[in-house]
Residue frames as qw, qx, qy, qz and C-alpha x, y, z in Angstrom:
[[0.000, 0.890, 0.455, 0.000, 0.00, 0.00, 0.00],
 [0.405, 0.208, 0.001, 0.890, 1.33, 3.43, -0.90],
 [0.202, -0.839, -0.468, 0.190, 0.23, 6.38, 1.23],
 [0.296, 0.615, -0.016, 0.731, 0.84, 10.12, 1.05],
 [0.294, -0.264, -0.510, 0.764, 1.62, 12.35, 4.00],
 [0.080, -0.789, -0.467, -0.392, -1.09, 14.84, 4.94],
 [0.121, 0.413, -0.295, 0.853, -0.64, 18.20, 6.63],
 [0.550, -0.621, -0.559, 0.006, -1.84, 18.20, 10.27],
 [0.367, -0.904, -0.037, 0.215, -1.24, 21.59, 11.91],
 [0.055, 0.865, -0.477, -0.143, 2.51, 22.21, 11.82],
 [0.460, -0.324, 0.823, 0.082, 3.24, 18.50, 11.34],
 [0.534, 0.248, -0.619, -0.520, 2.76, 15.79, 8.75],
 [0.644, -0.124, 0.632, -0.414, 0.67, 12.68, 9.35],
 [0.211, 0.089, -0.897, -0.377, -0.01, 9.28, 7.86],
 [0.709, -0.064, 0.142, -0.688, -3.64, 8.20, 7.79],
 [0.057, -0.149, 0.987, 0.005, -3.97, 4.51, 8.66],
 [0.552, -0.123, -0.477, -0.673, -7.03, 2.88, 7.13],
 [0.712, -0.316, 0.297, -0.553, -9.58, 1.16, 9.39],
 [0.969, 0.087, -0.209, -0.097, -8.90, -2.39, 8.03],
 [0.562, 0.410, -0.539, 0.474, -5.25, -2.09, 9.01],
 [0.259, -0.454, 0.469, -0.712, -6.15, -0.76, 12.47],
 [0.875, -0.166, 0.085, -0.447, -8.60, -3.64, 12.91],
 [0.875, 0.260, -0.392, 0.113, -6.03, -6.19, 11.77],
 [0.417, 0.353, -0.556, 0.627, -3.48, -4.90, 14.31],
 [0.490, -0.639, -0.584, 0.103, -6.17, -4.43, 17.00],
 [0.293, -0.049, -0.175, 0.939, -5.30, -0.75, 17.36],
 [0.042, -0.827, -0.560, 0.040, -8.03, 1.55, 18.70],
 [0.224, 0.826, 0.033, 0.516, -7.79, 5.33, 18.35],
 [0.434, -0.838, 0.215, -0.252, -6.86, 5.61, 22.04],
 [0.960, -0.120, 0.013, 0.252, -4.22, 2.84, 21.83],
 [0.223, -0.823, 0.421, 0.309, -0.58, 3.62, 22.33],
 [0.891, 0.435, -0.010, 0.129, 1.69, 2.74, 19.45],
 [0.578, -0.587, 0.339, 0.453, 5.44, 2.38, 19.27],
 [0.602, 0.791, -0.111, -0.015, 7.42, 3.89, 16.40],
 [0.668, -0.475, 0.416, 0.393, 10.88, 2.51, 15.69],
 [0.584, 0.790, -0.146, -0.114, 13.27, 3.17, 12.86],
 [0.849, -0.154, 0.237, 0.446, 16.49, 1.80, 11.47],
 [0.190, -0.558, 0.258, 0.765, 17.22, 5.07, 9.67],
 [0.046, 0.075, -0.708, -0.701, 15.63, 3.87, 6.41],
 [0.409, -0.380, -0.691, -0.459, 12.17, 2.70, 7.40],
 [0.362, -0.295, 0.408, -0.785, 9.56, 3.22, 10.13],
 [0.361, -0.207, -0.909, -0.037, 7.88, 0.39, 12.02],
 [0.448, -0.320, 0.147, -0.822, 4.54, 1.06, 13.73],
 [0.475, -0.140, -0.868, 0.035, 3.36, -1.47, 16.32],
 [0.564, -0.687, -0.181, -0.421, 0.79, -1.47, 19.12],
 [0.039, -0.518, 0.693, -0.500, 2.30, -1.31, 22.60],
 [0.632, -0.198, -0.748, -0.044, 1.81, -4.65, 24.32],
 [0.529, -0.731, -0.008, -0.431, 0.13, -4.16, 27.71],
 [0.913, -0.348, -0.068, 0.200, 2.38, -6.80, 29.32],
 [0.644, 0.277, -0.072, 0.710, 5.52, -5.09, 28.00],
 [0.086, -0.714, 0.001, -0.695, 4.24, -1.76, 29.31],
 [0.738, -0.642, -0.031, -0.206, 3.55, -3.20, 32.77],
 [0.898, -0.103, -0.070, 0.422, 6.95, -4.87, 32.80],
 [0.442, 0.452, -0.069, 0.771, 8.76, -1.65, 31.90],
 [0.351, -0.745, 0.004, -0.567, 6.82, 0.26, 34.58],
 [0.875, -0.479, -0.053, 0.033, 7.75, -2.35, 37.20],
 [0.789, 0.126, -0.066, 0.598, 11.37, -2.19, 36.14],
 [0.162, 0.620, -0.044, 0.766, 11.45, 1.61, 36.29],
 [0.586, -0.708, -0.038, -0.391, 9.72, 1.60, 39.68],
 [0.914, -0.307, -0.074, 0.255, 12.24, -0.89, 41.10],
 [0.612, 0.323, -0.062, 0.719, 15.16, 1.16, 39.77],
 [0.104, -0.694, 0.022, -0.712, 13.80, 4.38, 41.26],
 [0.757, -0.615, -0.073, -0.209, 12.99, 2.73, 44.59],
 [0.883, -0.160, -0.094, 0.430, 16.48, 1.25, 44.91],
 [0.456, 0.424, -0.038, 0.782, 18.19, 4.50, 43.93],
 [0.148, -0.513, 0.097, -0.840, 16.11, 6.76, 46.21],
 [0.629, -0.411, -0.660, -0.010, 15.09, 4.40, 49.04],
 [0.406, -0.236, -0.456, 0.756, 16.71, 6.52, 51.74],
 [0.112, -0.066, -0.064, -0.989, 14.96, 9.67, 50.56],
 [0.544, -0.336, -0.558, -0.530, 11.62, 7.85, 50.43],
 [0.585, -0.363, -0.655, 0.313, 12.13, 6.58, 54.00],
 [0.215, -0.155, -0.285, 0.921, 12.86, 10.11, 55.23],
 [0.298, -0.167, -0.286, -0.895, 9.80, 11.47, 53.44],
 [0.595, -0.354, -0.672, -0.262, 7.64, 8.77, 55.03],
 [0.422, -0.208, -0.627, 0.620, 8.70, 9.79, 58.59]]
C-alpha cells in the first residue's frame, strides 16, 4: 500500500485505514510504538504486558536509587 503524508497543523501525518487498524487491533486511544532503522519506520501497538513490565522495572530502579529519601519522606 502506498500512502501520502497529509498536513496536520505544523506536522505531517499518515492516515492509517480502518482495516489495518482492525487487523493490528489498534483503537484510536491505543498507544503505538514507532521505531526506525534510519531507512524505514515500524509502527506497532504497545503490548500491555511489556508496558507493565517496563513500569515495574522503572519503579524498582527508582525505589532502589532513592530508598533513603523515600524513607525520610515517610517519617
